[in-house]
C-alpha positions, 0 to 999 in steps of 0.5 A: 445516540439522541438523549445522550448527546448534543443537537450538533453531535447527534447531526454530525453522527447522522451525516455518517450514518447517511453514507452507510445507508447508500445501496451503491457506490456513491461516486463516480469511477474517475475519483477511483481512477484518481486515487488509482493512479497514486497506487500506480506510481507508488507500486511502480516505483517501489519495483523500480530500484530492484530492476535498476540495481541490475543495470548500468547505474551500479556502475556508473554510481560505483555502488558497492553491495552494501551501498545498494542495500542501503539505497533499499533501506532508505526508501524504506525509512523514508516510508516510515518517516513520510507515513507518519508525518503526512498522515498526521498532518491529514488527520489535522488538516484533512485527506485531500491536502495529504494527498497532494503533498504526498505527490509533491514529495514523490515527484521530488524524491523521483526526480532527485533519482532519476539526476542522481550523480553519486550514492549519496544523492541516490540514497537521499533521494529514495529516502524522499521518495519513500516518505510520500510512497508511506503516506500515499498508501495510508492516506489513500486508504483512509480516503476510500474507507471514509466515503464509502459505505460499509457493505462494499468498503473492501471492494472500492479499495480493491478496485482503486488498487487495480491501477496499482496492480498494473504499476506492478505488472507493467514495471518489468516490461517498462524495465526491459524496454529501458535498460538494455537499450540504453546505459541511462535507461534507469534514469528514465525508469525513475523519471517516469514516476516524477511525471505521473505523480505531478500530473496528479495534483491538479486532479486531486485538488479537484476531489471533496474532503473526507465527510467522514473527516469533516464530522470529527472536526465539527464541520457540520455544513461542510460535511452536509455539502459532501454527503448531498453530493454522494447522496445526489449521485446515488439517486441519480443512478437508483431513484430513491434512497433507503432509511437512514440507519440509527447513527453511532457516536464518534469523538471529535478530534480534540487532541493530538491524533497519536495520542488517541491510539494509545490505550487499551483499546487501540494499542493491542490492535496497533501492536498487532497490526505492526507485527503483521506488517513487519514479517509480511514486509520482510517477505514482499520486500526480500522478493521485490528488491531482491529476486532479481539479484539473486536470480541473475547470481544463480545463473539466470540471464537479466533478461530472461529473469526479468521477462519470467517475473514480468510473465508472472506478474500477470498474477497481479491483475488476476489477483486483484480481479479475483478478490474484488467479487469477494472482498466483502463477502468473507471475514476480512482476516481470513482474506488477508490469511489466505493471501499470505498463504499463497505468498507462502507457496510462491516463495517456496518455488522461489526456492525451487526454481534456484535449486533446479534453474528451472524457469517454469518454477520461477515463472509459476512462482512469480504469478502466484507471488503476484496473485497473492500481493494483489490477493493480499488488499484487504489487509490495507482495508483491515488495518484502516478499519481497526482505527477511529476516524480521528486517528486513522490515518495516523494509526494506518501510518503507525502500523503500516510504516513501522511494519516497513522496519521489517522491508527496511532490515530484510535487505542486511538480511539478504546481505547476511545470508545470500552469498553470490559466490554461493548463490545456489545453496544461499539463494535456497535458504533466503526464500526459505526463510522469506517464507517462514516470516510469511507463516508468522505473519499470518498467524498473527493477523489470525488474532485480530477482530472481525470487521467485514460489513461493519459500520466504521464506528461499530469497529473504532467504538 
C-alpha cells in the first residue's frame, strides 16, 4: 500500500488497521448500553401500535380498519424516508450527530402520538417516529461495526441489541399494565418512548466520533485521538498490543454517498439486501402489527392473547444470548438463513394455533418467533458489512429502508386476505402466506458474499 498511495492515505489506512489488531472489546460497556437504549426504544415503539389498535384508542379516535392500516404503514414509510436522509447526514457529518438527530426525531413523533386527537394526527406522528427509528437502526449498526475489530464485530452488535431484545420482551407486559386499567393507557404507552429518547440525547453527545468515518473524511488528528483512546482502554485490560496488520486502502468521501453505491460492485449487493429485507419485513411486520388483532378476532381474549405473546417474548432474550457466542464463528449469511428458517416455523405454528384455537401452539410460536428475531441480528451486521465506509450508513439505510416497503405493504395484504367475519380460515391463510415470504427471504440471503472475520476494507474492496 505504501508504494501506491500518499503518506496521508497510508497513515489513515494504518489507523483503521490499528482498530482491527485489538484483541478485545476496545470500549467500555457503557457505550454499548447507550447504544442499546436506542435499540430498546426503537423496538419498543415498533410494538406499541400493535397493542394500541386493540385498545380504546380506536374508538376514541374513530378509526376504521383502513385507518389502522394507514397508521401502521405511515410508520414504515417514515422509516424509509428517515433512514435515508438521516443516514446520509451521518455519512456527511458524522455518526454521532446522526444518533443525536435520531433521538430527537423519535421523541417528537412519540410525543405527537401520545397526544393525538384524530387519526390524521396519529398517522402523521407515526410517520415522524418511523423516520427516527429507521435512521436509529442504520446508524447504531454502522457505528458499532466501525468501532469494533473484525473478529468480534458480530458479537458486539449482538450485545448492543440485547437492550432491543428487552424492549421487545417487556412491551407486551407494559401494554398489559397500561391498556386494561385506563382508557388513555395507550397514550402512556407512546409517551414512554418520548421520555427515553430525550434522556438519551446528552449521553450520545459524550460519545466519540467513529474513527473510520474520520479517516474517510481525511481528519487524521481526530481519528488518531479516538484510536489512541481505544488502544489505551485495551492496554489497561491486557497490557501490550499485538502488531498492526498491513493497512488496507479505503477511498475518501469525495461525492454524494448514494452515488458510491450504484456501480457493478455495490449495486448487486444493494439489490440483494433490499430483496431479502423486503420479504423478511413482510413476515416481521405482519406478525408484529397484526398477530394480536388476528388472534383476538379468532376468539382469544385480548388479555389472554397478549399474555401468551408476552410469555413467548422471553424468546427475544434467549435468542439474543444464544447468538452472542457464535456471531463471529459461523459465516454470517448462514446464521441469517438459519434465523429466517426458525421464523418460518414460528409463523406456521401461529397458523395451527388459529386453526386449533391452541394457547400452547400460540405460545410456542411466539417464543420461536421472538427467538428468531433476536437470532437474526447478524442480518444487521451483514448489511452493514456489504458497503464501504464512505457510504456505509446510506447503503444500510437504502437496503433496510426500501426493504421496509414490505412492511408498509403487508397491512394492505392483511386487509385483503384476512376477513374478521371468517377469522379462522383467513387467519390461517394469512400466517401461511407470511411463512412463504420468509422462505423467499432465506433463499435470497444465501446468494450474498462472505463477510465473517474479514476486515471491513476487505469486504468493501
